[in-house]
N, C-alpha and C positions, 0 to 999 in steps of 0.2 A: 639179760641173758648173757652167760659167759661163753666165750669162744673156746672151742676144744682144739688143742694143738695135736697134730699127728706127727709122730716121730718119723722123720724122713729116712732114718737109718734102718728101720725094720725090714724093708725089702732088700736093702744091701746086705744085711746080716744073714739073710736066707739064701743069697746067691752062692752058688758053688764055685763059680769061676769069675775072674776079672773080665772087664773093668769094674771096679767097685766105686760107683759114683751115684749119689742120690739123684733121683729124677729132677729135683729142684735145682741141681747144680749142672745139669747137662749142657746148658749154654756156655758155661765157662770152660768146659773141657777143651775146647778148641783154641783157647787163648794160650799161646806159647809161653808167655812170660810168667804164668802161674807155676809152671814146672811141677804139676801134680804127679804123684806116684800112685796112680789108680790100679796098679797091679797088687798093691798091698791093701789090706782091710783098713778102713779109716779108724782113727782113735780120737774122736772129738772129746771124749770124756771117759772117766773110769768110775764105776760104781753107780749107785742110784742117786741122781742129782735131786730128785723130788724129796727124798727123806733125809738127805744129808744135813748134818748140823753145821758143817763148815764146807764152803766151796772156795777153792783157791783158783784164781784166774791167772793164767800164765800167757806169755807171748807164744807165737807160733814155734813149734818144735823144730829141731834140726833134722837132718836125714843123713844116714850113711848107708853104704852098700851092704854093710853087715846086717842091717834090718831085713833086707830081702832074704839073705841066706838063712837067718834065724827063723823068720816067720814062715817062709815057704817050706822049710824042712821040718817044722814042728807042728804036728796035727793038734796037739793039746793046746798050744798057744793060739792057733787059728780058731779052735772051738771057744776058747776063753774070750777072744776078741769078738766073735759072733754073739756069744751070750751077753757080753757087755752092751753091745749095740741093741740087742733085743730086750726091750724093757719088760717084756712079759716074764723073763727068767729072773729078774732082780727081786 
């Protein structure tokens, strides 16, 4: 019997307000050294990783204050990020 994985980002994608943090990651939120930006929607991947012909693995991305300004002011970008996290729309 195969184990079915549940996308932990589905609930986060449907949240209207921060903090944006998957339930499975709640325990690390309190760790100061992680410096998580949970006011922004997470971007763990782009596109449908199940049907992709190629998957590129990268190191952790950087962060700049510009990301806050762009994401928080752009509803279309916010919706695109939510759609990306919600595998039912891919």
